[in-house]
N, C-alpha and C positions, 0 to 999 in steps of 0.2 A: 444585498449581505443578510445572512442566515444565522439568528442567533439560538444557540446549540445551551436546551437547558440544562441543568443538572445531572451529572452522570454519577452511575453508581448510587450502593446503597447509602453508605456513608454520606454522601454530597446529597441527596434526596434527602436525607434527615436531617444534614444541616438546614436545607433550604425551607423545607416546612417549620425547625425552628424558628429561622428569620423569619418568614411570612407571619408564626405566631406571635412571636415579639412586636411586630409592625402594626398587628391588630392591636394588643393590649394598650402600644404608646397611641396611639391616634384614639382608641377609647378613652384612654385616659384625659387626652387633648380636649376632645369631646364634653367628657364633663367638667374638667375644670372652666372650659371657656362657658359651658352654659353656666355653670355657679355665679360666674363673676358677673354673666349679664344679666341674671335674676336677682345679684347681688346690687346692679344698677338699675334695677326697677323696670324689666323690661316688661315686666308682664302689666304694669301700668300705662305701656304705649298703644297705639293702636291697634286692633284685632290683628290688621292685616302686616305689622312689623313681627308681633309676635310669631303669630304663624310662618311667613317664610323665614324667620330667624330659627325657628325649631325644624324647619323644611332642611334648612342649609346642612345643619347640624349631623341631623338625616342622612344627609346626601354624603357627607364626609364621612359616617362612619359605614354607611354601603360601600362607598368608595374604598375604602380600607379592608373590607373583608374581601371584595371580589376583585380589584384589580392585582396584577401579579399574581395572581392563583395558579395561574396557566402553565402546562409544565407546554415549552414551544417544541419539545420534539415529538412527542403525541400531536400539537398540531401539523408538524411537517409530515407525518407518517400517515396524518388521513383518519385515527382511529376515531371510534363512538365517544370516548373522554377526552380525547382533545377539542372533539366539536362541544361537545358539552361545557369545556373551562372555555372553549372560545367564545360563548354567548354569555358566559358570565364575566368574560374582558369587554366584549361590547357593551353588560349593563352598567359595570362597573366606569367606564370611559364618559356613558351618560349622566352616571351619577355624579363625576366630577366636573361636569361641564354645568349640570344644573348648579352644584354648589357655586361655582364661580358666579352667574349667573345671578341666582340668588342672593348670595355673601354681598355682590358688589351693589345689589339694590339697597341692602337695607346696613351698609357700610355706615352711612351719616345719621340713619335714625339711633344706630347702637353704639354710635361714639367708637365705632371704627373697631369693635370687640366684633361684632358681625361680620367680620372680613375676615378674619382668621380663615374659616373657612377656604374663602375663594382665594386668599395667597398659599394655604397649604394645597390645594388641589392643581394650580396654578402648577407650584412647583414639582408635583408628583408627575403630571404630565408630561412635562417640561425635562424630566430628569430621565426620563425611560427612552433607552435606545430603540425600542422595539414598537414607538409611534412617532412619527415625523414631529422636526423639532417645530416646524410653523404651525403646529395643532398649539402647543403651549405658548410659543410668542401672539398667535392668535387671538387667543384667548386673554391674553395679558394686555391687549391692547384694548379688546373688549371691555375688560374690565374698568381700564382708567376711564374708557367713555362713559360707560356707566355711570362711577363716581362723580365725574365731572358734570353729567347732564341733572346728576341728585342734586351734586353742590350749586347749581342754577338754579334748580328748582326752589331751593331753600336759600333764598340771600342771608338766611339769620349767622348761617354758617361761615366760619374765616376760612380765609384760601390758605390758611397753614394746614387747615385738613386735607386738601390736595394735596400740599407740597408730604405730608407725612403720608400719605396713602402712595404717591408716587413712590415715594424712599423704599416704603415697604416693600413695594411690587418689584422693584430695581432691586433690594437686595435679594428675596425671594427666587427669581429668574438668574440671578447671576450665580446663586448656590447650586441652581438646578440644572443650569448649563455645565458649570463645575464639577456636578456629580454626573450627570450624562456622558461629560469628556473621560470622564475615570471609570465607568461601565463600559464605554465602547472600548476605551483601551483592553480593558480587562477580558473585556470579550472575544476581540481578535486576537491576545495572545490565546487564548482557549482556542480559538480557532486553528492560529499557527501550532499549537503543540497537537492538536486534532491529526491536523494533515502531517506534520512529521511522523505521529506515531501510524498512520496510513501508510508514510513513505516507507518505514522501517518493512511494514510490514509485507509489503508490496515485495521490498527488497529480501526479505526473508525468504518468500515465496520463489520469486525469480532463482535463487542462491539454490533453494532445494531441487527446483525444477532442472536447474542445468547439473547440479551434484547426480541426479536420479540420471539424467540424461549419457553421463560422463562412466556412472557403475554399469550404464546397459549395455554401451559402447565398450567397456572391457568386457564384461560377459558373453559377448557376442565372438569377439575375439578370441577367448578362450576354448567358447564353444567351436567356432567355426575351423580354429585350427586343429584342434583335437578329435572332437567328434566326427568333424566330416573324413580327416586320414584314418581313422579305426572305421569307417563305415567305405572307405575303398579298399583296406585291407581285408577285412572279414567279405568281402563279395570276390577280392581274391582268391582268398582260403578255399571259400566255399567252390569257383569254379576250378581249382586247382584238386579238391575232392575229390568233384564229381569226373575226374579227368582222372584219378589212382594216381597223382604227382605227389604223395603225401610228407616226402622229404621237404617239397619248395613249399607244402602248406604250412610244414612246421616254421620253417623258417620265417613265413609270415605272420604268423600266430607271437612269434617271438620277437618280429616288428611292431606288430600292434602292441603288446603287452609295453614293449618301449614307449611307443606313442602318447599309450593310455598314463605312463610314468611320467611323460613329460607334460600331458596336460594337467599332471595333478599338482606339476612344480608350477606350471602357468599359472595355474587357480591359488595358490599359495602365495606366487607374485604376486597375483592383483590383490590379493586379501590385504598382502604387506605395504602395497604402494597404496592403498585405500589407508593402511593405518596410520604410516611414517612416508609423507609424499617423497621427503628428500631422500629416499636411502634407494638411489636409482644403480642399477646395473652400468658397469663398461659397457656403452655402444656397439662399440668393434664385437666385442667377445659375446655378447648377446646376439648381435646378426651371425657370428658363425654358428653359434651353438643352433640357430633357427635351420642354417643350409646344413647343417650336420643332422637336422632332424629329419629334413627333407628330403635328403640322399638316403637315408635308413629306411626311408618308406618307399624307395626304388625310385626316385625323379631325381633329376638331373639340377642344379644349381650350382653358379660358381657366385664369388664375392669378392669384389678389387675396390679398392680406396685409390683415392685422388686429392693429392693435400696436405697439407701439415696437421695429423690429428690432434683435437682439441676438446674443450670442455663445453658440453653445451648441459643445460638446465634439465632437472630430472625429469620435468614434464615433457620439453623437448623428446630428451632420448627414449622415453617411453612411446612417444606418438611417433617417433623411425622404427620402435624396435615392432611396434603394431602393423603401421603398413607393410611394414618387409613380411611379418606373418601374413598378413593378407593377401600381398601380392603369388604369395609360394602357397596359399592353400587356394584359391582360383587356379594356379596351374595347375596343381594337382587335380582339381576337379573336374575342369574344363578343357586343361591340354594335355593330359597322360602322356608321359616320354618323348617330352618336348623340356631341352633345357633352358632354364631360367636363371638373366644373367642382373646381379646386384651392383649397383654402382654407387657408392658412400663417395660424395664430394664435400672435402671442407673449405672454406673461403673465410676470409677475416670476419664477413659479419653473418653467415649462414650455413648450414650444411645441409644437403640436399641428397636425397634417397629417389636412383632410377629402377625401377625394375620393369625389366623388358623380356617379356617372353612371345617366342615366336606364333604367328598365328594359328590355330586350329579351326577345325568348323563349329563350335560353338563359340568362338572368339570373332570370327570374320565380322559379325554384326556391329562390333565397335565396344563390346565386354563381356561380363560373364553374363550369364543367361536368367541367373536369379533362383534356376533349380538349387536344391539341396540344404545343407543345414543352414547356410549363410544366409538363403533367402535376399539376396540382393541387396541388404544392406550393411554390407562391410565397408565398399567404398564410400557411399554416403556419410555413414558415419565415422569414417576416417577422414574425409574432410570435413564436416564437422569438428573433428579434435582439431586436426592441423589451422584450420582457422582459429580458432576458439585462442591458439597460444599466436597471433598475428602472424602466422605463415599462410602458404600455398599447397593446394593439393588438385591435381586432374589427373585424369587418363583419355588416352588417345590414339588410334592406330599409328603407326609411323616405321616406314621404311619395312612393311611386313610383319611388322611385332605390336602386340598390344603393351604399351608402354604408361606405368604408373609412375608419378614423380611428387615426391612428399618435400616439401622443405620450408623450414622452420630457423627461426633466426638465434644468431649465439648468446 
């Protein structure tokens, strides 16, 4: 498990304030214990007792200054400041171990007052989730062993001192374990919250990508249908003008203008669909308009219906409409002069559109050539659109025709 440090400016400031308060409280504890040790005539004890006791107090103070000052995030990132903080952490751990050992040694000569640094440092190491629990428990057992040996070496001391030391040690460990459980729970909750935020960001990113893909498909459909038809019309106009057939060229220009107007309507409809997806046109009427536009460009197409006309979702209606638009655009571009048959079939659970165009040279290989305005992306976008709605889309050569099938659930 990794333990994240406090994030953000506010929490970082709160963490610094908490550490400063911890240092102040520990320093006050060192002063108070030192005061009572002097009151108990510590200075009249043998020199090694005085030096060891003050060393334990100093190690306690050093532990409070260094331990807990590390930013776990900077350590995990491997920054220079993190490595420096890690060294301080190790120094604090060593100071705590020293305080435990020396405090246990002077516990008996100082009538258990010198044992306070050991108890505090044992509690600190045991309560920290960033350190193994066995470290704190092992130091507790070591401390109890040292105190027991000190009592055996001093036969005049009552065994009640051992009981008191054991009780104090047990209380310290129990409080530390409880504190450790609380901190571990808080850290796990923080990790769960971070995971939820991360998942929410990933979902938003995925939704944004899906929306961009959908918009790209809509733009392609509009451009491939209107601009592709305009290119064909202008090519025809150019050829007619070169041959001196001005009247026919003018009719082509009129048709091209109608196609441009239709393209503008398509663009407006696409924008309206993005703004209000629930505003969907009637599907049979929309398909009839596409067929009429196709015919106005000099191409041939028929639309037939099978089954009882029903309702579909706005997204499904738009997908079938785009499928018909793609099939007609491909027919104009790759099979000019060939009639396309559109069949809309209604069933109880699905609506299916089948577009069949007799094979032309560029369709004989099994699909549109990929040249021209569409760039071969139309059928792939069609499949993505249909499958996103839980339907299916495919294209194949059957009975001498290039057949595009799009089915969406009702």
